[in-house]
Gaussian input, Z-matrix of N, CA and C with variables (Angstrom, degrees):
# hf/3-21g

backbone

0 1
 N
 C     1     B1
 C     2     B2     1     A1
 N     3     B3     2     A2     1     D1
 C     4     B4     3     A3     2     D2
 C     5     B5     4     A4     3     D3
 N     6     B6     5     A5     4     D4
 C     7     B7     6     A6     5     D5
 C     8     B8     7     A7     6     D6
 N     9     B9     8     A8     7     D7
 C    10    B10     9     A9     8     D8
 C    11    B11    10    A10     9     D9
 N    12    B12    11    A11    10    D10
 C    13    B13    12    A12    11    D11
 C    14    B14    13    A13    12    D12
 N    15    B15    14    A14    13    D13
 C    16    B16    15    A15    14    D14
 C    17    B17    16    A16    15    D15
 N    18    B18    17    A17    16    D16
 C    19    B19    18    A18    17    D17
 C    20    B20    19    A19    18    D18
 N    21    B21    20    A20    19    D19
 C    22    B22    21    A21    20    D20
 C    23    B23    22    A22    21    D21
 N    24    B24    23    A23    22    D22
 C    25    B25    24    A24    23    D23
 C    26    B26    25    A25    24    D24
 N    27    B27    26    A26    25    D25
 C    28    B28    27    A27    26    D26
 C    29    B29    28    A28    27    D27
 N    30    B30    29    A29    28    D28
 C    31    B31    30    A30    29    D29
 C    32    B32    31    A31    30    D30
 N    33    B33    32    A32    31    D31
 C    34    B34    33    A33    32    D32
 C    35    B35    34    A34    33    D33
 N    36    B36    35    A35    34    D34
 C    37    B37    36    A36    35    D35
 C    38    B38    37    A37    36    D36
 N    39    B39    38    A38    37    D37
 C    40    B40    39    A39    38    D38
 C    41    B41    40    A40    39    D39
 N    42    B42    41    A41    40    D40
 C    43    B43    42    A42    41    D41
 C    44    B44    43    A43    42    D42
 N    45    B45    44    A44    43    D43
 C    46    B46    45    A45    44    D44
 C    47    B47    46    A46    45    D45
 N    48    B48    47    A47    46    D46
 C    49    B49    48    A48    47    D47
 C    50    B50    49    A49    48    D48
 N    51    B51    50    A50    49    D49
 C    52    B52    51    A51    50    D50
 C    53    B53    52    A52    51    D51
 N    54    B54    53    A53    52    D52
 C    55    B55    54    A54    53    D53
 C    56    B56    55    A55    54    D54
 N    57    B57    56    A56    55    D55
 C    58    B58    57    A57    56    D56
 C    59    B59    58    A58    57    D57
 N    60    B60    59    A59    58    D58
 C    61    B61    60    A60    59    D59
 C    62    B62    61    A61    60    D60
 N    63    B63    62    A62    61    D61
 C    64    B64    63    A63    62    D62
 C    65    B65    64    A64    63    D63
 N    66    B66    65    A65    64    D64
 C    67    B67    66    A66    65    D65
 C    68    B68    67    A67    66    D66
 N    69    B69    68    A68    67    D67
 C    70    B70    69    A69    68    D68
 C    71    B71    70    A70    69    D69
 N    72    B72    71    A71    70    D70
 C    73    B73    72    A72    71    D71
 C    74    B74    73    A73    72    D72
 N    75    B75    74    A74    73    D73
 C    76    B76    75    A75    74    D74
 C    77    B77    76    A76    75    D75
 N    78    B78    77    A77    76    D76
 C    79    B79    78    A78    77    D77
 C    80    B80    79    A79    78    D78
 N    81    B81    80    A80    79    D79
 C    82    B82    81    A81    80    D80
 C    83    B83    82    A82    81    D81
 N    84    B84    83    A83    82    D82
 C    85    B85    84    A84    83    D83
 C    86    B86    85    A85    84    D84
 N    87    B87    86    A86    85    D85
 C    88    B88    87    A87    86    D86
 C    89    B89    88    A88    87    D87
 N    90    B90    89    A89    88    D88
 C    91    B91    90    A90    89    D89
 C    92    B92    91    A91    90    D90
 N    93    B93    92    A92    91    D91
 C    94    B94    93    A93    92    D92
 C    95    B95    94    A94    93    D93
 N    96    B96    95    A95    94    D94
 C    97    B97    96    A96    95    D95
 C    98    B98    97    A97    96    D96
 N    99    B99    98    A98    97    D97
 C   100   B100    99    A99    98    D98
 C   101   B101   100   A100    99    D99
 N   102   B102   101   A101   100   D100
 C   103   B103   102   A102   101   D101
 C   104   B104   103   A103   102   D102
 N   105   B105   104   A104   103   D103
 C   106   B106   105   A105   104   D104
 C   107   B107   106   A106   105   D105
 N   108   B108   107   A107   106   D106
 C   109   B109   108   A108   107   D107
 C   110   B110   109   A109   108   D108
 N   111   B111   110   A110   109   D109
 C   112   B112   111   A111   110   D110
 C   113   B113   112   A112   111   D111
 N   114   B114   113   A113   112   D112
 C   115   B115   114   A114   113   D113
 C   116   B116   115   A115   114   D114
 N   117   B117   116   A116   115   D115
 C   118   B118   117   A117   116   D116
 C   119   B119   118   A118   117   D117
 N   120   B120   119   A119   118   D118
 C   121   B121   120   A120   119   D119
 C   122   B122   121   A121   120   D120
 N   123   B123   122   A122   121   D121
 C   124   B124   123   A123   122   D122
 C   125   B125   124   A124   123   D123
 N   126   B126   125   A125   124   D124
 C   127   B127   126   A126   125   D125
 C   128   B128   127   A127   126   D126
 N   129   B129   128   A128   127   D127
 C   130   B130   129   A129   128   D128
 C   131   B131   130   A130   129   D129
 N   132   B132   131   A131   130   D130
 C   133   B133   132   A132   131   D131
 C   134   B134   133   A133   132   D132
 N   135   B135   134   A134   133   D133
 C   136   B136   135   A135   134   D134
 C   137   B137   136   A136   135   D135
 N   138   B138   137   A137   136   D136
 C   139   B139   138   A138   137   D137
 C   140   B140   139   A139   138   D138
 N   141   B141   140   A140   139   D139
 C   142   B142   141   A141   140   D140
 C   143   B143   142   A142   141   D141
 N   144   B144   143   A143   142   D142
 C   145   B145   144   A144   143   D143
 C   146   B146   145   A145   144   D144
 N   147   B147   146   A146   145   D145
 C   148   B148   147   A147   146   D146
 C   149   B149   148   A148   147   D147
 N   150   B150   149   A149   148   D148
 C   151   B151   150   A150   149   D149
 C   152   B152   151   A151   150   D150
 N   153   B153   152   A152   151   D151
 C   154   B154   153   A153   152   D152
 C   155   B155   154   A154   153   D153
 N   156   B156   155   A155   154   D154
 C   157   B157   156   A156   155   D155
 C   158   B158   157   A157   156   D156
 N   159   B159   158   A158   157   D157
 C   160   B160   159   A159   158   D158
 C   161   B161   160   A160   159   D159
 N   162   B162   161   A161   160   D160
 C   163   B163   162   A162   161   D161
 C   164   B164   163   A163   162   D162
 N   165   B165   164   A164   163   D163
 C   166   B166   165   A165   164   D164
 C   167   B167   166   A166   165   D165
 N   168   B168   167   A167   166   D166
 C   169   B169   168   A168   167   D167
 C   170   B170   169   A169   168   D168
 N   171   B171   170   A170   169   D169
 C   172   B172   171   A171   170   D170
 C   173   B173   172   A172   171   D171
 N   174   B174   173   A173   172   D172
 C   175   B175   174   A174   173   D173
 C   176   B176   175   A175   174   D174
 N   177   B177   176   A176   175   D175
 C   178   B178   177   A177   176   D176
 C   179   B179   178   A178   177   D177
 N   180   B180   179   A179   178   D178
 C   181   B181   180   A180   179   D179
 C   182   B182   181   A181   180   D180
 N   183   B183   182   A182   181   D181
 C   184   B184   183   A183   182   D182
 C   185   B185   184   A184   183   D183
 N   186   B186   185   A185   184   D184
 C   187   B187   186   A186   185   D185
 C   188   B188   187   A187   186   D186
 N   189   B189   188   A188   187   D187
 C   190   B190   189   A189   188   D188
 C   191   B191   190   A190   189   D189
 N   192   B192   191   A191   190   D190
 C   193   B193   192   A192   191   D191
 C   194   B194   193   A193   192   D192
 N   195   B195   194   A194   193   D193
 C   196   B196   195   A195   194   D194
 C   197   B197   196   A196   195   D195
 N   198   B198   197   A197   196   D196
 C   199   B199   198   A198   197   D197
 C   200   B200   199   A199   198   D198
 N   201   B201   200   A200   199   D199
 C   202   B202   201   A201   200   D200
 C   203   B203   202   A202   201   D201
 N   204   B204   203   A203   202   D202
 C   205   B205   204   A204   203   D203
 C   206   B206   205   A205   204   D204
 N   207   B207   206   A206   205   D205
 C   208   B208   207   A207   206   D206
 C   209   B209   208   A208   207   D207
 N   210   B210   209   A209   208   D208
 C   211   B211   210   A210   209   D209
 C   212   B212   211   A211   210   D210
 N   213   B213   212   A212   211   D211
 C   214   B214   213   A213   212   D212
 C   215   B215   214   A214   213   D213
 N   216   B216   215   A215   214   D214
 C   217   B217   216   A216   215   D215
 C   218   B218   217   A217   216   D216
 N   219   B219   218   A218   217   D217
 C   220   B220   219   A219   218   D218
 C   221   B221   220   A220   219   D219
 N   222   B222   221   A221   220   D220
 C   223   B223   222   A222   221   D221
 C   224   B224   223   A223   222   D222
 N   225   B225   224   A224   223   D223
 C   226   B226   225   A225   224   D224
 C   227   B227   226   A226   225   D225
 N   228   B228   227   A227   226   D226
 C   229   B229   228   A228   227   D227
 C   230   B230   229   A229   228   D228
 N   231   B231   230   A230   229   D229
 C   232   B232   231   A231   230   D230
 C   233   B233   232   A232   231   D231
 N   234   B234   233   A233   232   D232
 C   235   B235   234   A234   233   D233
 C   236   B236   235   A235   234   D234
 N   237   B237   236   A236   235   D235
 C   238   B238   237   A237   236   D236
 C   239   B239   238   A238   237   D237
 N   240   B240   239   A239   238   D238
 C   241   B241   240   A240   239   D239
 C   242   B242   241   A241   240   D240
 N   243   B243   242   A242   241   D241
 C   244   B244   243   A243   242   D242
 C   245   B245   244   A244   243   D243
 N   246   B246   245   A245   244   D244
 C   247   B247   246   A246   245   D245
 C   248   B248   247   A247   246   D246
 N   249   B249   248   A248   247   D247
 C   250   B250   249   A249   248   D248
 C   251   B251   250   A250   249   D249
 N   252   B252   251   A251   250   D250
 C   253   B253   252   A252   251   D251
 C   254   B254   253   A253   252   D252
 N   255   B255   254   A254   253   D253
 C   256   B256   255   A255   254   D254
 C   257   B257   256   A256   255   D255
 N   258   B258   257   A257   256   D256
 C   259   B259   258   A258   257   D257
 C   260   B260   259   A259   258   D258
 N   261   B261   260   A260   259   D259
 C   262   B262   261   A261   260   D260
 C   263   B263   262   A262   261   D261
 N   264   B264   263   A263   262   D262
 C   265   B265   264   A264   263   D263
 C   266   B266   265   A265   264   D264
 N   267   B267   266   A266   265   D265
 C   268   B268   267   A267   266   D266
 C   269   B269   268   A268   267   D267
 N   270   B270   269   A269   268   D268
 C   271   B271   270   A270   269   D269
 C   272   B272   271   A271   270   D270

   B1=1.4002
   B2=1.4722
   B3=1.4264
   B4=1.4431
   B5=1.4812
   B6=1.3296
   B7=1.4442
   B8=1.5488
   B9=1.4393
   B10=1.4198
   B11=1.4940
   B12=1.3417
   B13=1.4902
   B14=1.5290
   B15=1.3250
   B16=1.4584
   B17=1.5875
   B18=1.2960
   B19=1.4956
   B20=1.4126
   B21=1.3778
   B22=1.4037
   B23=1.4832
   B24=1.3914
   B25=1.4196
   B26=1.4374
   B27=1.2877
   B28=1.4267
   B29=1.5895
   B30=1.2922
   B31=1.4436
   B32=1.4268
   B33=1.3604
   B34=1.5901
   B35=1.4334
   B36=1.3216
   B37=1.5246
   B38=1.5491
   B39=1.3771
   B40=1.3832
   B41=1.5267
   B42=1.3091
   B43=1.5456
   B44=1.5554
   B45=1.3210
   B46=1.4834
   B47=1.5422
   B48=1.2524
   B49=1.4496
   B50=1.6030
   B51=1.3645
   B52=1.4790
   B53=1.6346
   B54=1.2949
   B55=1.5071
   B56=1.5699
   B57=1.3995
   B58=1.3499
   B59=1.6703
   B60=1.2908
   B61=1.5573
   B62=1.5366
   B63=1.4066
   B64=1.4472
   B65=1.5557
   B66=1.2913
   B67=1.5953
   B68=1.5536
   B69=1.3893
   B70=1.5115
   B71=1.5666
   B72=1.3293
   B73=1.4624
   B74=1.4631
   B75=1.2433
   B76=1.4855
   B77=1.5446
   B78=1.3658
   B79=1.4136
   B80=1.4356
   B81=1.4151
   B82=1.4217
   B83=1.5861
   B84=1.3651
   B85=1.4038
   B86=1.5834
   B87=1.3506
   B88=1.4116
   B89=1.5292
   B90=1.3587
   B91=1.3150
   B92=1.6677
   B93=1.3083
   B94=1.4265
   B95=1.5847
   B96=1.2186
   B97=1.4504
   B98=1.4963
   B99=1.3825
   B100=1.3483
   B101=1.5463
   B102=1.2519
   B103=1.5473
   B104=1.4984
   B105=1.3547
   B106=1.4325
   B107=1.5132
   B108=1.3691
   B109=1.5094
   B110=1.4248
   B111=1.3583
   B112=1.5576
   B113=1.5906
   B114=1.3230
   B115=1.4127
   B116=1.5150
   B117=1.4106
   B118=1.4136
   B119=1.6261
   B120=1.2512
   B121=1.5220
   B122=1.5810
   B123=1.2642
   B124=1.5137
   B125=1.5189
   B126=1.3787
   B127=1.4348
   B128=1.4690
   B129=1.3797
   B130=1.4995
   B131=1.5776
   B132=1.3722
   B133=1.3947
   B134=1.5488
   B135=1.2349
   B136=1.5875
   B137=1.4979
   B138=1.3461
   B139=1.4657
   B140=1.5303
   B141=1.3150
   B142=1.4495
   B143=1.5371
   B144=1.3212
   B145=1.3881
   B146=1.5616
   B147=1.2914
   B148=1.5492
   B149=1.5409
   B150=1.3176
   B151=1.4932
   B152=1.4504
   B153=1.4197
   B154=1.4741
   B155=1.5211
   B156=1.2796
   B157=1.4223
   B158=1.5807
   B159=1.2751
   B160=1.4497
   B161=1.5702
   B162=1.3164
   B163=1.4152
   B164=1.4942
   B165=1.3756
   B166=1.3757
   B167=1.6442
   B168=1.3173
   B169=1.4885
   B170=1.4009
   B171=1.4122
   B172=1.4414
   B173=1.4902
   B174=1.3602
   B175=1.4145
   B176=1.5093
   B177=1.2445
   B178=1.4442
   B179=1.4833
   B180=1.3614
   B181=1.5372
   B182=1.4275
   B183=1.5403
   B184=1.3920
   B185=1.5413
   B186=1.2965
   B187=1.5127
   B188=1.5349
   B189=1.3046
   B190=1.5108
   B191=1.4699
   B192=1.2834
   B193=1.4533
   B194=1.5312
   B195=1.3597
   B196=1.4664
   B197=1.5193
   B198=1.3205
   B199=1.4776
   B200=1.5714
   B201=1.3166
   B202=1.4117
   B203=1.4837
   B204=1.2952
   B205=1.5662
   B206=1.5385
   B207=1.3368
   B208=1.4961
   B209=1.5532
   B210=1.3274
   B211=1.5109
   B212=1.5375
   B213=1.4426
   B214=1.4912
   B215=1.5244
   B216=1.3513
   B217=1.4086
   B218=1.4388
   B219=1.3928
   B220=1.5412
   B221=1.4514
   B222=1.3267
   B223=1.4158
   B224=1.6260
   B225=1.3140
   B226=1.3622
   B227=1.4333
   B228=1.3212
   B229=1.5522
   B230=1.5372
   B231=1.2263
   B232=1.5210
   B233=1.5111
   B234=1.3406
   B235=1.4638
   B236=1.6148
   B237=1.2854
   B238=1.4422
   B239=1.5543
   B240=1.3299
   B241=1.4279
   B242=1.5285
   B243=1.2498
   B244=1.4974
   B245=1.5572
   B246=1.2578
   B247=1.4989
   B248=1.4820
   B249=1.3456
   B250=1.4366
   B251=1.5882
   B252=1.3337
   B253=1.4422
   B254=1.4855
   B255=1.3304
   B256=1.4385
   B257=1.5361
   B258=1.3324
   B259=1.3519
   B260=1.5548
   B261=1.3293
   B262=1.3701
   B263=1.5217
   B264=1.2588
   B265=1.5564
   B266=1.5495
   B267=1.2898
   B268=1.4351
   B269=1.6221
   B270=1.2949
   B271=1.4525
   B272=1.4800
   A1=109.84
   A2=119.58
   A3=118.25
   A4=108.66
   A5=111.78
   A6=118.68
   A7=117.48
   A8=110.26
   A9=112.60
   A10=111.74
   A11=116.28
   A12=123.27
   A13=110.02
   A14=114.53
   A15=120.54
   A16=109.51
   A17=113.44
   A18=117.66
   A19=113.81
   A20=119.50
   A21=120.28
   A22=114.87
   A23=117.13
   A24=120.33
   A25=118.04
   A26=117.43
   A27=124.96
   A28=109.94
   A29=116.34
   A30=121.06
   A31=115.44
   A32=118.96
   A33=120.54
   A34=107.85
   A35=120.80
   A36=118.94
   A37=113.05
   A38=114.47
   A39=120.17
   A40=114.19
   A41=119.75
   A42=121.90
   A43=102.52
   A44=122.48
   A45=119.29
   A46=107.94
   A47=119.43
   A48=126.11
   A49=109.18
   A50=113.65
   A51=123.21
   A52=104.69
   A53=114.48
   A54=121.12
   A55=100.97
   A56=122.95
   A57=123.70
   A58=110.50
   A59=110.40
   A60=113.88
   A61=111.39
   A62=115.54
   A63=118.36
   A64=111.13
   A65=118.97
   A66=119.15
   A67=115.05
   A68=114.85
   A69=114.07
   A70=115.06
   A71=113.87
   A72=116.50
   A73=112.80
   A74=119.97
   A75=123.95
   A76=108.03
   A77=119.21
   A78=122.99
   A79=115.89
   A80=111.90
   A81=125.39
   A82=111.67
   A83=115.29
   A84=118.96
   A85=106.42
   A86=117.96
   A87=121.59
   A88=111.28
   A89=120.68
   A90=120.86
   A91=113.03
   A92=116.65
   A93=125.76
   A94=104.30
   A95=118.79
   A96=122.86
   A97=112.91
   A98=111.54
   A99=120.64
   A100=115.23
   A101=116.64
   A102=122.21
   A103=103.58
   A104=123.73
   A105=122.54
   A106=116.48
   A107=112.37
   A108=118.05
   A109=113.26
   A110=116.69
   A111=123.13
   A112=109.64
   A113=111.57
   A114=113.00
   A115=121.53
   A116=108.07
   A117=120.74
   A118=107.26
   A119=112.93
   A120=117.28
   A121=109.98
   A122=115.99
   A123=119.49
   A124=112.93
   A125=116.63
   A126=124.30
   A127=114.12
   A128=114.29
   A129=122.35
   A130=100.60
   A131=118.30
   A132=120.76
   A133=107.93
   A134=116.62
   A135=122.06
   A136=109.53
   A137=116.58
   A138=120.30
   A139=111.98
   A140=117.07
   A141=118.05
   A142=118.34
   A143=112.91
   A144=118.56
   A145=114.48
   A146=114.74
   A147=111.14
   A148=116.51
   A149=111.40
   A150=112.57
   A151=107.25
   A152=121.55
   A153=123.17
   A154=110.14
   A155=118.73
   A156=124.13
   A157=110.19
   A158=115.19
   A159=123.88
   A160=114.81
   A161=113.89
   A162=124.86
   A163=110.74
   A164=118.48
   A165=122.34
   A166=106.42
   A167=119.97
   A168=117.42
   A169=112.78
   A170=117.35
   A171=118.90
   A172=114.84
   A173=120.75
   A174=121.28
   A175=109.37
   A176=117.36
   A177=129.23
   A178=111.76
   A179=113.59
   A180=117.87
   A181=115.73
   A182=113.99
   A183=115.71
   A184=111.38
   A185=116.25
   A186=118.94
   A187=108.02
   A188=117.85
   A189=118.46
   A190=112.47
   A191=118.81
   A192=125.66
   A193=116.34
   A194=116.42
   A195=120.02
   A196=119.03
   A197=119.80
   A198=116.83
   A199=116.23
   A200=114.12
   A201=117.28
   A202=121.57
   A203=103.19
   A204=113.05
   A205=113.21
   A206=116.31
   A207=112.82
   A208=110.72
   A209=116.66
   A210=117.13
   A211=114.45
   A212=115.66
   A213=115.81
   A214=115.57
   A215=117.39
   A216=120.54
   A217=116.13
   A218=115.15
   A219=120.06
   A220=105.93
   A221=121.40
   A222=123.48
   A223=107.93
   A224=118.09
   A225=117.03
   A226=117.08
   A227=116.78
   A228=118.44
   A229=108.97
   A230=119.87
   A231=118.76
   A232=108.74
   A233=120.57
   A234=120.10
   A235=109.09
   A236=117.58
   A237=116.39
   A238=113.27
   A239=114.38
   A240=116.11
   A241=114.47
   A242=115.02
   A243=121.23
   A244=104.57
   A245=121.81
   A246=125.65
   A247=117.93
   A248=115.16
   A249=119.35
   A250=113.67
   A251=119.74
   A252=116.83
   A253=114.19
   A254=120.93
   A255=130.45
   A256=108.88
   A257=118.52
   A258=121.15
   A259=115.29
   A260=117.44
   A261=120.84
   A262=118.29
   A263=110.80
   A264=117.65
   A265=107.95
   A266=124.00
   A267=126.30
   A268=108.92
   A269=115.82
   A270=120.75
   A271=104.53
   D1=154.16
   D2=-178.19
   D3=-119.19
   D4=-174.95
   D5=-175.85
   D6=-59.37
   D7=-26.36
   D8=-175.04
   D9=-71.07
   D10=-30.49
   D11=177.70
   D12=-68.85
   D13=-40.88
   D14=176.74
   D15=-59.31
   D16=-48.71
   D17=179.01
   D18=-66.20
   D19=-38.14
   D20=172.07
   D21=-56.13
   D22=-45.79
   D23=171.40
   D24=-59.21
   D25=-39.07
   D26=178.18
   D27=-63.61
   D28=-57.90
   D29=179.90
   D30=-58.54
   D31=-36.23
   D32=172.37
   D33=-67.70
   D34=-43.85
   D35=179.71
   D36=-57.38
   D37=-46.37
   D38=178.34
   D39=-62.83
   D40=-40.71
   D41=177.64
   D42=-66.04
   D43=-44.95
   D44=-177.18
   D45=-61.54
   D46=-41.93
   D47=179.69
   D48=-56.45
   D49=-46.70
   D50=-174.81
   D51=-64.73
   D52=-42.38
   D53=-171.05
   D54=-71.21
   D55=-36.93
   D56=-173.35
   D57=-75.44
   D58=-24.49
   D59=-177.42
   D60=-88.43
   D61=-19.58
   D62=-169.78
   D63=-62.87
   D64=-51.96
   D65=-175.41
   D66=-53.50
   D67=-48.95
   D68=177.09
   D69=-65.93
   D70=-32.92
   D71=176.03
   D72=-67.96
   D73=-47.20
   D74=175.00
   D75=-57.66
   D76=-50.76
   D77=176.51
   D78=-45.07
   D79=-53.41
   D80=-178.17
   D81=-59.59
   D82=-40.64
   D83=-175.96
   D84=-70.44
   D85=-47.63
   D86=177.63
   D87=-58.07
   D88=-47.75
   D89=179.74
   D90=-61.06
   D91=-37.21
   D92=-177.63
   D93=-67.04
   D94=-41.32
   D95=-179.27
   D96=-60.79
   D97=-51.31
   D98=-178.39
   D99=-64.28
   D100=-41.00
   D101=176.27
   D102=-69.06
   D103=-43.16
   D104=176.97
   D105=-52.57
   D106=-44.69
   D107=176.30
   D108=-66.60
   D109=-39.18
   D110=176.23
   D111=-62.40
   D112=-45.29
   D113=177.40
   D114=-61.74
   D115=-36.89
   D116=-178.51
   D117=-71.19
   D118=-37.98
   D119=-177.66
   D120=-73.57
   D121=-37.79
   D122=-174.46
   D123=-94.83
   D124=-11.88
   D125=-175.19
   D126=60.58
   D127=30.65
   D128=179.68
   D129=-92.39
   D130=115.21
   D131=-177.84
   D132=-113.73
   D133=51.68
   D134=170.36
   D135=-79.50
   D136=127.65
   D137=-175.99
   D138=-81.29
   D139=-21.06
   D140=-179.27
   D141=-84.88
   D142=-15.11
   D143=178.91
   D144=-64.33
   D145=-51.98
   D146=177.73
   D147=-64.53
   D148=-34.01
   D149=-175.78
   D150=-70.38
   D151=-40.86
   D152=178.04
   D153=-61.56
   D154=-45.48
   D155=-176.22
   D156=-64.35
   D157=-44.38
   D158=174.54
   D159=-57.82
   D160=-45.65
   D161=175.05
   D162=-57.25
   D163=-53.67
   D164=-172.41
   D165=-71.86
   D166=-32.74
   D167=176.88
   D168=-67.00
   D169=-48.46
   D170=178.37
   D171=-61.93
   D172=-30.94
   D173=179.83
   D174=-71.28
   D175=-40.31
   D176=177.81
   D177=-58.91
   D178=-50.71
   D179=178.76
   D180=-64.63
   D181=-37.28
   D182=175.67
   D183=-66.02
   D184=-39.95
   D185=-177.38
   D186=-69.61
   D187=-33.33
   D188=177.42
   D189=-70.74
   D190=-48.97
   D191=-171.20
   D192=-85.79
   D193=-20.50
   D194=-176.93
   D195=-50.79
   D196=-39.96
   D197=172.42
   D198=-61.82
   D199=-41.07
   D200=173.01
   D201=-62.06
   D202=-49.98
   D203=-176.40
   D204=-75.68
   D205=-24.88
   D206=-171.38
   D207=-84.82
   D208=-12.58
   D209=-178.03
   D210=-65.48
   D211=-42.84
   D212=171.83
   D213=-63.71
   D214=-35.02
   D215=176.40
   D216=-63.93
   D217=-37.92
   D218=178.60
   D219=-69.34
   D220=-41.22
   D221=-174.11
   D222=-67.21
   D223=-38.77
   D224=175.46
   D225=-71.17
   D226=-35.57
   D227=169.94
   D228=-60.18
   D229=-46.47
   D230=-178.71
   D231=-62.17
   D232=-39.83
   D233=-178.60
   D234=-69.84
   D235=-33.71
   D236=177.15
   D237=-70.38
   D238=-39.11
   D239=177.22
   D240=-70.23
   D241=-28.87
   D242=177.64
   D243=-72.98
   D244=-44.37
   D245=178.50
   D246=-75.54
   D247=-10.53
   D248=-169.23
   D249=-64.24
   D250=-41.16
   D251=175.30
   D252=-56.84
   D253=-39.89
   D254=-179.47
   D255=-70.71
   D256=-39.39
   D257=-179.94
   D258=-67.49
   D259=-35.59
   D260=-178.94
   D261=-103.28
   D262=9.14
   D263=-179.12
   D264=-68.37
   D265=-33.14
   D266=-172.32
   D267=-88.91
   D268=-7.35
   D269=-176.83
   D270=-96.71

């Protein structure tokens, strides 16, 4: 195997990672925006409220989407481990 195969595996892995990170990141941004608006409207300046809500939202989104999002990651890991002897043979 050559460097293009290694680069293809790396780029596919990075794209899968970005896809896996996107739902919790969007959920945290939406939760932070809503909590910020509520805090501005009520003038409640508690620092732990946004962090607690964001943590709970991110955990819930990860728990909800992990079966769907983990399948491509597992397939990519299987593919990399299958191709690993061929990838490292020339090194």
